[in-house]
C-alpha positions in Angstrom: 88.9 184.1 273.2 86.4 186.8 272.9 86.1 186.5 269.0 84.6 183.0 269.3 81.1 184.1 269.8 80.9 186.2 266.6 81.3 183.3 264.3 78.3 181.6 265.8 75.9 184.2 264.4 77.6 183.5 261.0 75.8 180.1 260.7 72.6 181.8 261.6 73.0 184.1 258.6 73.1 181.2 256.1 69.9 179.8 257.8 68.2 183.1 257.2 68.5 183.2 253.4 67.4 179.6 253.2 63.8 180.3 254.0 63.5 183.1 251.5 65.0 181.0 248.8 62.3 178.3 248.7 59.7 180.9 249.4 60.6 183.0 246.4 60.4 180.2 243.9 57.4 178.6 245.6 55.2 181.7 245.2 55.8 182.1 241.5 56.1 178.4 240.6 52.6 177.4 241.7 51.1 180.8 240.8 52.4 180.9 237.3 51.2 177.5 236.2 48.1 177.6 238.3 46.7 180.8 236.9 47.1 180.0 233.1 46.7 176.2 233.3 43.2 175.9 234.8 42.1 179.2 233.2 43.1 178.2 229.6 41.4 174.8 229.5 38.6 175.7 231.8 37.3 178.5 229.6 37.4 176.6 226.3 36.4 173.2 227.6 32.9 174.2 228.7 32.5 176.6 225.9 33.4 174.1 223.2 30.8 171.5 224.2 28.3 174.2 225.1 28.4 175.7 221.6 28.0 172.5 219.6 25.4 170.9 221.9 22.6 173.4 221.1 23.9 173.6 217.5 23.6 169.8 217.0 19.8 169.8 216.6 19.9 172.9 214.5 22.7 171.6 212.2 20.6 168.9 210.5 17.7 171.2 210.1 19.7 173.9 208.4 20.9 171.8 205.4 17.6 170.0 205.2 15.7 173.2 204.7 17.0 173.9 201.2 16.1 170.4 200.2 12.4 170.8 200.4 12.3 174.6 199.8 10.0 174.8 196.9 9.6 177.6 194.4 6.9 180.2 195.2 4.8 178.7 192.3 4.8 175.3 193.9 4.0 176.6 197.4 1.2 178.6 195.9 -0.3 175.6 194.1 -0.1 173.5 197.2 -1.7 176.2 199.2 -4.5 176.3 196.6 -4.9 172.5 196.9 -5.3 172.8 200.7 -7.9 175.6 200.3 -9.9 173.8 197.7 -9.8 170.6 199.8 -11.1 172.5 202.8 -13.9 173.9 200.7 -14.9 170.4 199.5 -14.7 169.1 203.1 -17.0 171.9 204.3 -19.5 171.1 201.6 -19.5 167.4 202.4 -19.9 168.2 206.1 -23.3 169.7 205.3 -24.4 166.1 204.7 -22.0 163.9 206.7 -22.0 165.2 210.3 -19.3 164.5 212.9 -17.0 162.6 210.6 -14.3 165.2 209.8 -11.5 162.7 210.0 -13.3 160.3 207.6 -13.9 163.1 205.1 -10.2 164.1 205.3 -9.1 160.5 204.6 -11.5 160.3 201.6 -9.9 163.5 200.3 -6.4 162.1 200.8 -7.5 159.0 198.8 -8.9 161.3 196.0 -5.7 163.4 195.8 -3.7 160.2 195.6 -5.8 159.0 192.7 -6.5 155.8 194.5 -9.5 153.5 195.0 -11.4 153.3 198.3 -13.2 150.5 200.0 -15.7 151.2 202.8 -16.4 148.3 205.1 -19.0 149.1 207.7 -22.5 148.3 209.0 -25.6 149.2 207.1 -27.0 152.8 207.4 -23.7 154.5 208.2 -23.7 156.8 205.1 -21.2 154.9 203.1 -23.1 155.3 199.9 -24.3 158.8 200.9 -20.7 160.0 201.4 -19.7 158.7 197.9 -22.7 160.5 196.3 -21.9 163.7 198.2 -18.3 163.7 197.1 -19.3 163.1 193.5 -21.6 166.2 193.7 -19.0 168.4 195.3 -16.3 167.3 192.9 -18.4 168.0 189.9 -17.3 164.7 188.3 -19.2 162.3 186.2 -20.7 159.8 188.6 -22.1 156.3 188.0 -23.5 153.7 190.5 -23.6 149.9 190.1 -25.5 147.7 192.5 -23.5 144.5 192.6 -25.8 141.4 192.6 -25.2 137.7 192.1 -26.4 137.8 188.5 -24.3 140.8 187.5 -22.1 140.0 184.5 -18.7 141.6 183.6 -20.1 143.1 180.4 -22.8 144.9 182.5 -20.0 146.9 184.0 -17.4 147.3 181.3 -19.6 147.4 178.2 -19.7 145.2 175.2 -19.5 145.1 171.4 -23.0 145.4 169.8 -23.6 144.6 166.1 -24.9 147.7 164.2 -27.1 146.4 161.3 -27.0 149.8 159.5 -23.2 149.9 159.4 -22.7 146.2 159.2 -20.1 146.1 161.9 -19.7 145.8 165.7 -19.6 149.0 167.7 -18.5 149.4 171.3 -21.2 150.5 173.8 -19.5 151.7 177.0 -20.7 150.4 180.4 -21.1 152.4 183.6 -17.4 151.9 184.2 -16.7 154.9 181.9 -17.0 157.7 184.4 -14.9 159.7 186.8 -16.3 158.3 190.1 -17.8 154.8 190.2 -19.7 153.6 193.2 -19.5 149.8 193.4 -22.3 149.2 196.0 -22.0 146.0 198.0 -19.2 144.8 195.8 -18.9 141.4 197.6 -22.4 140.3 196.5 -21.2 139.8 192.9 -19.4 136.6 191.8 -15.6 136.6 191.4 -15.7 136.8 187.6 -17.6 140.1 187.9 -15.4 141.5 190.6 -12.4 140.6 188.4 -13.8 142.9 185.7 -12.7 145.8 187.8 -9.0 144.7 188.2 -7.7 146.2 185.0 -9.8 149.4 185.4 -8.6 149.9 189.0 -4.9 149.5 188.3 -4.3 150.5 184.7 -7.2 152.9 184.3 -8.3 151.1 181.1 -10.6 148.3 179.9 -9.9 145.7 177.2 -12.8 144.4 175.3 -11.8 141.7 172.9 -8.7 142.9 171.2 -9.3 146.7 171.7 -8.2 148.6 174.8 -10.3 151.6 175.8 -8.8 154.3 178.1 -11.0 155.4 181.0 -11.7 159.2 181.6 -9.4 160.9 184.1 -9.7 161.1 186.9 -11.1 157.6 187.5 -11.8 156.4 191.1 -13.7 153.4 192.4 -15.4 153.7 195.7 -16.7 150.4 196.8 -18.8 149.4 199.8 -19.4 146.1 201.6 -21.1 144.9 204.7 -19.0 142.9 207.2 -21.8 141.2 209.0 -24.0 139.7 206.3 -21.9 137.0 204.7 -24.6 134.7 203.4 -24.7 134.8 199.6 -21.6 137.0 199.4 -18.2 136.4 197.8 -15.2 137.8 199.8 -12.9 139.9 197.7 -9.7 138.1 196.7 -6.4 139.5 198.0 -5.4 140.6 194.5 -8.4 142.9 194.4 -8.0 144.1 198.0 -4.5 145.1 197.1 -5.7 147.5 194.4 -7.6 149.6 197.0 -5.5 152.5 198.2 -7.5 152.7 201.5 -9.8 150.4 203.4 -11.7 152.3 206.0 -14.9 152.5 208.0 -17.2 155.3 208.9 -18.3 154.3 212.4 -21.4 155.3 214.4 -22.0 158.9 215.3 -22.1 160.0 219.0 -25.2 161.2 220.6 -24.6 164.9 219.9 -23.9 164.3 216.3 -26.9 162.1 215.9 -29.1 164.8 217.5 -27.6 167.3 215.0 -28.6 164.9 212.1 -32.2 164.9 213.3 -32.2 168.7 213.8 -30.9 169.3 210.3 -33.4 166.9 208.8 -36.3 168.8 210.5 -34.9 172.1 209.3 -34.6 170.9 205.7 -38.0 169.4 205.5 -36.8 166.8 203.0 -34.3 163.9 202.7 -32.1 165.3 199.9 -29.4 167.8 200.8 -28.3 170.5 198.3 -24.6 170.4 197.7 -22.7 173.1 195.8 -20.2 172.1 193.1 -16.7 173.1 194.2 -14.4 171.7 191.5 -14.4 170.0 188.1 -12.5 167.0 186.6 -9.7 169.1 185.2 -9.1 170.9 188.5 -9.1 167.5 190.3 -6.4 166.3 188.0 -4.4 169.5 188.6 -4.7 168.9 192.4 -3.4 165.4 192.0 -0.5 166.5 189.9 0.4 169.2 192.4 0.9 166.5 195.0 3.9 165.3 193.0 5.8 168.5 194.1 5.6 167.6 197.8 9.1 166.9 199.0 9.9 163.5 200.8 13.1 163.4 202.8 15.3 160.3 202.1 15.1 159.4 205.8 11.3 159.3 205.5 11.5 157.1 202.4 13.5 154.6 204.4 11.0 154.9 207.3 8.2 153.9 204.9 10.4 151.0 203.5 11.1 149.8 207.1 7.4 149.8 208.0 6.4 147.8 205.0 9.4 145.4 205.3 8.4 144.6 208.9 5.0 143.5 207.8 6.8 140.7 205.9 9.0 139.8 208.9 6.4 139.8 211.7 5.9 136.3 213.1 2.1 136.8 213.2 1.8 137.6 209.5 1.5 135.0 206.8 1.7 137.3 203.8 3.1 140.8 204.2 2.5 143.9 202.2 3.7 144.2 198.6 5.7 147.1 197.2 2.3 148.5 196.2 1.9 149.2 199.9 5.1 151.3 199.9 3.8 153.3 197.0 0.5 153.8 198.7 2.3 155.2 201.8 4.3 157.5 199.6 1.2 158.8 197.6 -1.1 159.2 200.6 1.5 160.8 202.9 2.2 163.4 200.1 -1.5 163.9 199.7 -1.9 164.4 203.5 0.8 167.1 203.4 -0.8 168.8 200.4 -4.2 168.7 202.2 -2.7 170.8 204.9 -1.0 173.2 202.4 2.5 171.9 203.2 5.2 171.2 200.6 7.0 168.5 202.6 6.0 165.2 204.3 6.4 164.7 208.1 6.6 161.4 210.1 3.1 162.2 211.4 1.7 162.2 207.9 3.1 158.7 207.4 1.8 157.4 210.7 -1.7 158.9 210.0 -2.1 156.9 206.8 -0.2 153.7 207.6 -3.0 151.6 209.0 -5.5 152.6 206.3 -3.0 151.9 203.5 -1.5 148.7 204.8 -3.8 146.7 207.1 -5.9 145.2 204.3 -2.7 144.2 202.4 -1.5 141.7 205.0 -2.8 138.2 205.8 -2.5 136.9 209.4 -1.6 133.4 210.3 -4.7 131.2 211.1 -3.8 130.8 214.7 -3.8 134.5 215.3 -7.0 135.0 213.3 -8.7 132.5 215.6 -7.4 134.6 218.6 -9.2 137.6 217.2 -6.0 139.6 216.3 -6.7 142.4 213.8 -4.4 143.5 211.0 -4.6 147.0 212.2 -3.1 146.0 215.6 -0.1 144.6 213.8 0.4 147.8 211.9 0.1 149.9 215.1 2.7 147.6 216.8 5.1 148.1 213.9 4.6 151.9 214.1 5.6 151.8 217.8 8.7 149.7 217.2 10.2 151.4 214.1 12.4 154.4 215.1 10.9 157.7 213.9 13.4 159.7 211.8 14.2 163.3 212.6 13.7 165.5 209.6 
């Protein structure tokens, strides 16, 4: 009867190995998967997004770089264009004070080989600015004062009978020059204004059956007064569309006007001596150099979208034509070249959009009555169109 107690510790011995059995697998089982499982995904998961996230903005820039990487010769030419343009601007600023942005826009227009319309109040140096640019450019300059009795032949020229030769010979008019100032263009009748259409677009004049090419470069700079409408003839839309830019000069501020008087006292005369910076051949070379400025395809679509929205805007009766798209392309390239760059940025397009497009659209009458300006429509479109990243 004494051996009965020894078997009772025997059940206690199976209970003793039972705790170590689950403890042994429990320690390695969670430890083995827990260590590699979180560690393996945890390290690559943040590292994978962290690497591409900063690389994403750089990735588009890397392939885009070779697209507009120009040859050293092209970059050198464009740098020269920027340097010459700055020299011309500095020379014009001797005469026109406090209007650096206006002078730059005129230079952009010249580099684009386009025509320019100044619309502003009397006495704001519209004519003086044109004369000064003609002197600095070293180009052949002619001025025509448009009056109600001016005839087309007075501008283009005409065939005159030569009694000695017994035949008609062509006598060129003032249109045959490099830079033509059409002063107060809206004072001439429509038939005289129309005499400029072919010259402004095709750079030629047809007299009878003979076509005469105009000298290169050929640029028309016209002025008109927006307040005196008595006895004037508003420019038709077809002629407005042939102007690359329509812009104003604006009043000077007090400091600039004081500087105008100070310089006049120092000179002791009205005339200002302007040095010749360039010549016609160099101007042509500068215009051709602008053709090497790179335009990204995304920027081309940006220009197309801006122009297309002028046709879809509910406030607009007539939107811009494709000539407006070409004007954006040419002037944005010229703006880049003016700064010595070999590629166009969205800021270049924005800077020229209102000047190049506002005069090409016609607002609906109800919005004209409310006082809405075409420039406001263009600015609204610029705010709405997404800007591409190039």
